[in-house]
C-alpha positions as CSV (number, residue, x, y, z in Angstrom):
1,X,-19.4,-43.5,-8.2
2,X,-18.5,-47.0,-8.9
3,X,-18.2,-48.7,-12.6
4,X,-21.7,-50.4,-12.3
5,X,-23.5,-46.9,-11.8
6,X,-21.5,-45.0,-14.3
7,X,-22.7,-48.1,-16.5
8,X,-26.5,-47.4,-15.7
9,X,-25.9,-44.0,-17.5
10,X,-24.5,-45.8,-20.7
11,X,-27.9,-46.1,-23.2
12,X,-27.9,-49.4,-24.6
13,X,-25.3,-51.1,-22.5
14,X,-27.0,-54.0,-22.3
15,X,-26.3,-55.2,-25.8
16,X,-22.7,-55.3,-25.0
17,X,-21.3,-58.7,-25.4
18,X,-19.4,-60.4,-22.3
19,X,-16.0,-59.5,-23.3
20,X,-16.8,-56.2,-24.0
21,X,-18.7,-55.6,-20.3
22,X,-15.1,-57.0,-19.2
23,X,-13.2,-54.3,-20.8
24,X,-15.8,-51.6,-19.4
25,X,-15.0,-53.1,-15.8
26,X,-11.2,-53.2,-16.5
27,X,-11.0,-49.4,-17.7
28,X,-13.1,-48.5,-14.4
29,X,-10.4,-50.2,-12.4
30,X,-7.8,-48.3,-14.4
31,X,-9.8,-45.1,-13.8
32,X,-9.7,-46.0,-9.7
33,X,-6.4,-47.0,-9.5
34,X,-3.7,-45.4,-12.0
35,X,-2.7,-42.0,-12.9
36,X,-4.5,-38.9,-13.9
37,X,-4.2,-39.8,-18.0
38,X,-5.8,-43.2,-17.1
39,X,-8.3,-41.4,-15.0
40,X,-9.3,-39.6,-18.4
41,X,-9.1,-42.8,-20.8
42,X,-11.3,-44.8,-18.4
43,X,-14.0,-41.8,-18.8
44,X,-14.0,-41.5,-22.1
45,X,-15.6,-45.3,-22.6
46,X,-18.3,-44.2,-19.8
47,X,-18.9,-40.3,-21.2
48,X,-20.0,-38.7,-23.8
49,X,-16.6,-36.2,-24.2
50,X,-17.9,-32.7,-26.5
51,X,-14.9,-31.1,-27.9
52,X,-11.3,-31.6,-28.8
53,X,-9.5,-30.8,-25.3
54,X,-8.2,-34.2,-24.5
55,X,-5.9,-34.2,-27.5
56,X,-3.5,-32.4,-25.1
57,X,-3.9,-35.5,-22.7
58,X,-3.6,-38.3,-25.1
59,X,-0.9,-39.3,-27.9
60,X,-2.0,-40.2,-31.4
61,X,-3.8,-43.7,-31.1
62,X,-5.6,-46.0,-33.6
63,X,-6.4,-48.4,-30.4
64,X,-9.9,-47.2,-30.1
65,X,-13.5,-47.3,-31.2
66,X,-16.7,-44.8,-31.4
67,X,-19.9,-45.9,-30.0
68,X,-23.1,-44.2,-30.7
69,X,-25.5,-46.0,-28.2
70,X,-28.9,-45.6,-30.3
71,X,-30.3,-43.9,-33.0
72,X,-30.2,-40.3,-32.4
73,X,-29.8,-37.0,-34.4
74,X,-27.8,-36.3,-30.6
75,X,-24.6,-38.6,-31.4
76,X,-21.8,-37.4,-34.3
77,X,-18.3,-36.6,-34.5
78,X,-17.3,-33.5,-36.6
79,X,-14.5,-32.8,-38.6
80,X,-13.6,-29.9,-41.1
81,X,-12.6,-30.1,-44.4
82,X,-10.3,-32.6,-46.7
83,X,-6.8,-31.9,-45.7
84,X,-5.8,-31.5,-49.6
85,X,-4.8,-28.9,-52.1
86,X,-7.0,-29.9,-54.4
87,X,-10.8,-31.4,-54.9
88,X,-10.6,-35.3,-55.0
89,X,-10.8,-37.2,-57.8
90,X,-10.0,-40.9,-56.9
91,X,-11.0,-42.2,-53.4
92,X,-11.0,-45.4,-51.1
93,X,-13.0,-45.3,-47.4
94,X,-12.7,-48.3,-45.2
95,X,-14.2,-48.7,-41.7
96,X,-15.1,-51.7,-39.2
97,X,-18.3,-51.7,-38.1
98,X,-20.7,-53.8,-35.7
99,X,-24.4,-53.2,-35.3
100,X,-28.2,-54.0,-35.4
101,X,-29.3,-51.3,-37.2
102,X,-29.6,-49.4,-40.9
103,X,-27.6,-46.3,-40.3
104,X,-25.1,-44.1,-41.6
105,X,-21.0,-44.7,-41.1
106,X,-20.0,-41.4,-41.9
107,X,-20.8,-38.1,-44.4
108,X,-18.9,-35.6,-46.2
109,X,-20.7,-33.0,-47.3
110,X,-20.4,-29.0,-49.1
111,X,-22.5,-27.0,-49.2
112,X,-25.4,-28.5,-51.2
113,X,-24.5,-32.1,-52.0
114,X,-24.2,-35.4,-50.2
115,X,-20.6,-35.7,-51.6
116,X,-19.5,-38.8,-49.9
117,X,-21.8,-41.5,-47.8
118,X,-20.9,-44.8,-46.6
119,X,-24.5,-46.5,-45.2
120,X,-25.9,-49.8,-44.4
121,X,-29.8,-51.2,-44.3
122,X,-30.7,-54.9,-43.2
123,X,-30.3,-56.2,-46.7
124,X,-28.0,-53.7,-48.8
125,X,-24.6,-51.3,-48.1
126,X,-24.7,-48.2,-50.1
127,X,-22.1,-45.9,-51.4
128,X,-23.0,-42.1,-52.7
129,X,-20.9,-40.0,-54.6
130,X,-22.4,-36.4,-55.3
131,X,-26.0,-37.4,-54.3
132,X,-25.9,-40.4,-56.7
133,X,-25.7,-43.7,-54.6
134,X,-24.8,-47.3,-55.8
135,X,-25.2,-50.8,-53.6
136,X,-24.5,-54.5,-53.0
137,X,-27.0,-56.7,-51.6
138,X,-25.0,-58.1,-48.2
139,X,-26.3,-58.7,-45.0
140,X,-24.0,-57.5,-42.2
141,X,-26.5,-56.2,-39.5
142,X,-25.7,-59.0,-37.2
143,X,-23.6,-57.3,-34.2
144,X,-20.5,-58.7,-35.4
145,X,-17.6,-56.8,-36.9
146,X,-17.5,-56.3,-40.3
147,X,-14.9,-54.2,-42.9
148,X,-16.6,-52.0,-45.2
149,X,-15.1,-50.5,-48.3
150,X,-15.3,-48.2,-51.3
151,X,-13.8,-46.7,-54.1
152,X,-14.4,-44.6,-56.8
153,X,-12.7,-42.9,-59.6
154,X,-13.7,-39.7,-61.4
155,X,-12.0,-40.6,-65.2
156,X,-14.6,-43.3,-65.8
157,X,-16.8,-43.5,-62.8
158,X,-15.6,-46.7,-61.7
159,X,-16.8,-48.0,-58.3
160,X,-16.4,-50.6,-56.4
161,X,-18.1,-51.9,-53.0
162,X,-16.4,-54.3,-50.4
163,X,-17.3,-56.1,-47.7
164,X,-15.0,-58.4,-45.2
165,X,-12.1,-58.2,-47.9
166,X,-14.6,-59.4,-51.1
167,X,-15.8,-57.2,-53.6
168,X,-19.7,-57.4,-53.4
169,X,-20.5,-55.1,-56.1
170,X,-18.8,-52.9,-58.7
171,X,-19.6,-50.6,-62.1
172,X,-18.9,-47.5,-64.2
173,X,-20.7,-44.3,-65.0
174,X,-21.1,-43.0,-61.4
175,X,-20.3,-39.5,-61.4
176,X,-17.8,-39.5,-64.6
177,X,-15.8,-36.2,-64.5
178,X,-17.0,-35.1,-61.5
179,X,-14.7,-34.4,-58.4
180,X,-15.4,-33.8,-54.6
181,X,-14.7,-30.5,-53.3
182,X,-11.7,-30.4,-50.4
183,X,-13.7,-28.0,-48.4
184,X,-17.2,-29.4,-46.7
185,X,-18.1,-31.0,-43.2
186,X,-17.1,-34.3,-42.3
187,X,-19.3,-36.2,-39.8
188,X,-18.7,-39.7,-38.7
189,X,-22.7,-41.5,-37.5
190,X,-24.6,-39.1,-39.5
191,X,-26.4,-38.1,-42.8
192,X,-26.1,-35.0,-43.3
193,X,-28.9,-33.2,-44.9
194,X,-27.6,-29.8,-44.5
195,X,-23.9,-28.5,-43.8
196,X,-22.8,-30.1,-40.4
197,X,-26.8,-30.6,-39.6
198,X,-29.8,-32.2,-40.5
199,X,-29.7,-35.2,-38.4
200,X,-32.0,-37.5,-38.6
201,X,-32.7,-40.6,-36.2
202,X,-33.8,-42.9,-39.0
203,X,-30.4,-42.1,-40.9
204,X,-28.1,-42.0,-37.4
205,X,-25.7,-44.7,-36.8
206,X,-26.1,-46.8,-33.5
207,X,-23.0,-49.4,-32.8
208,X,-19.3,-49.3,-33.1
209,X,-16.9,-47.8,-35.5
210,X,-13.5,-48.5,-35.9
211,X,-10.5,-47.8,-37.9
212,X,-12.4,-45.2,-40.4
213,X,-9.3,-44.8,-43.2
214,X,-10.0,-42.5,-46.1
215,X,-7.6,-42.6,-48.8
216,X,-7.1,-40.6,-52.3
217,X,-6.2,-43.3,-54.1
218,X,-8.2,-46.4,-55.3
219,X,-6.6,-49.0,-53.3
220,X,-6.4,-52.6,-54.9
221,X,-8.6,-55.7,-54.2
222,X,-5.6,-57.4,-52.7
223,X,-4.9,-54.6,-50.5
224,X,-8.5,-54.3,-49.2
225,X,-8.2,-57.9,-48.6
226,X,-5.4,-57.4,-46.6
227,X,-6.9,-55.0,-44.5
228,X,-9.8,-56.9,-44.0
229,X,-8.0,-59.2,-42.4
230,X,-7.2,-57.1,-39.4
231,X,-9.0,-54.6,-37.1
232,X,-5.8,-52.1,-36.8
233,X,-4.2,-52.4,-40.3
234,X,-4.2,-49.4,-43.0
235,X,-3.8,-45.9,-42.5
236,X,-5.7,-43.2,-44.7
237,X,-3.1,-40.4,-46.5
238,X,-6.5,-38.0,-46.3
239,X,-7.5,-39.3,-43.0
240,X,-6.2,-41.6,-40.6
241,X,-8.2,-43.2,-37.6
242,X,-6.0,-41.3,-35.5
243,X,-7.3,-38.1,-37.0
244,X,-10.9,-39.0,-35.8
245,X,-10.1,-38.6,-32.8
246,X,-7.5,-35.6,-32.2
247,X,-8.5,-33.5,-35.2
248,X,-12.6,-33.7,-34.1
249,X,-13.7,-30.2,-33.3
250,X,-16.8,-31.8,-31.7
251,X,-17.3,-35.1,-30.1
252,X,-21.0,-36.3,-29.3
253,X,-20.3,-40.3,-28.7
254,X,-18.8,-42.7,-26.3
255,X,-14.9,-43.8,-26.8
256,X,-14.0,-47.0,-26.1
257,X,-10.4,-47.3,-25.5
258,X,-8.9,-50.0,-26.0
259,X,-10.8,-50.8,-29.0
260,X,-13.2,-53.9,-28.9
261,X,-12.6,-54.8,-32.3
262,X,-10.8,-58.3,-33.0
């Protein structure tokens, strides 16, 4: 099967830029000419891979994107729990995104609450903590790469939203004194209306997600500004980007390798 034939199987591929199409061709060339590992890497962009078996083949890497070809409940990346000894009282979450559509970057939920959500709409980007939201008036649905960060701390409910290195909104009183349970379900690309499920097309993400990281500290304005200068900068101490490839127990999305983020 040629790369052209395989590209036809990628719903939404016509939205790729010329550079992205060039990378797909390059990956397909690797697939046809190189080693078995390269064959797998080449295929990862073209197809959906359910499960985490390829952690036995690929070394830890951050040089990849998840691509969600359309707004649909069928595309998602699943992880269990937060690898912490206690519940979360402070957090920072950052990701690079490229999309034309409203949707959910990631959600983390325990049994009942929407504990953490980052999502984007045409005129506002949102963060949710324990089912309560805050937003910032920013337009980023232009199919260009944007860096999106949120921070929160329980002690005074202080929160901030950053876009492309600058803070877009901030405040206090967001779930003051509350904690985020360490046991739950983390899903990239979907809002969970039930535990690890309840997905809807209206809340689904369509586009590219790169370098999602989560910390149990509140990064400073300066640190977040530095992260926005490079697609590969930063490594979360709760979840780092390589974990979302190697620790995922179910992947229903396309994996672009190397990353398209520039």
